[in-house]
Each structure stands twice: as C-alpha cells, then as structure tokens.
C-alpha positions in Angstrom: 0.2 0.0 0.0 1.2 3.3 -1.0 2.1 6.1 1.7 -0.3 8.9 1.7 0.5 12.4 3.1 -2.3 14.5 4.5 -2.1 17.9 6.3 -2.1 15.9 9.4 0.9 13.7 8.7 3.8 14.2 10.9 6.8 15.6 9.3 9.1 12.7 10.7 6.6 10.3 9.1 6.9 11.8 5.7 10.6 11.9 5.8 10.8 8.2 7.2 8.5 7.0 4.4 10.9 8.9 1.9 13.8 10.7 3.0 14.3 12.3 -0.6 11.4 14.5 0.4 14.0 16.7 2.2 14.7 18.3 -0.9 11.0 19.4 -1.3 10.9 20.7 2.0 14.3 22.5 1.8 13.2 24.2 -1.5 10.5 26.1 0.2 12.6 27.3 3.0 11.8 24.4 5.7 15.6 24.2 6.7 14.9 23.1 10.2 13.8 19.5 8.9 16.5 17.4 11.3 15.2 19.4 14.3 13.6 17.1 16.8 10.8 19.4 17.1 10.1 20.1 13.8 10.0 16.6 12.9 7.3 16.3 15.3 4.8 19.0 13.6 2.2 18.0 11.2 2.7 19.2 7.7 -0.1 21.7 8.1 1.4 23.2 11.1 4.7 23.4 9.3 3.2 25.0 6.2 1.4 27.7 8.1 4.9 28.6 9.9 6.7 28.8 6.7 3.8 30.5 4.8 3.1 27.9 2.2 -0.3 26.4 0.9 -0.5 23.0 2.8 -3.1 21.6 0.2 -0.3 22.2 -2.6 2.4 20.5 -0.4 0.0 17.6 0.1 -0.3 17.1 -3.5 3.4 17.8 -4.5 4.6 15.1 -1.7 2.1 12.4 -2.6 3.0 13.1 -6.3 6.9 12.7 -5.4 6.2 9.6 -3.1 3.8 7.8 -5.3 4.3 9.1 -8.6 
C-alpha cells in the first residue's frame, strides 16, 4: 500500500517514508527538518509557520512519493 500524505501527517513520518522529500521541504524554506521539534509537527503546522499552502504541499509530496 502506498504512503499517503495528508495535512495531519507528521513531518518525521513523511521523512521516514521517503527521505528524498527533504529536498522538497528545503526548497520552500523548511530548513529545520532535522530538528526534533520540527519532525514532530504536522505538515499543516509546518506550512502555516513557513507561509506555504498546505494543500499544494500535500499534492506535491504525494506525487513525489507515489508518482
């Protein structure tokens, strides 16, 4: 079964499912990916802090992981 990202998915879980997603996070300014507190945030929380549309990130990450 494919891994599905939602706005409620924890950043650490996304990174554990596919560590190449780090490039996507870094490209939009999420440089704190390897900080323990950042890895515990939901995708929606991280997007809110960084001013990124969470729905677009969900789509981009799912296409990258499952595409």
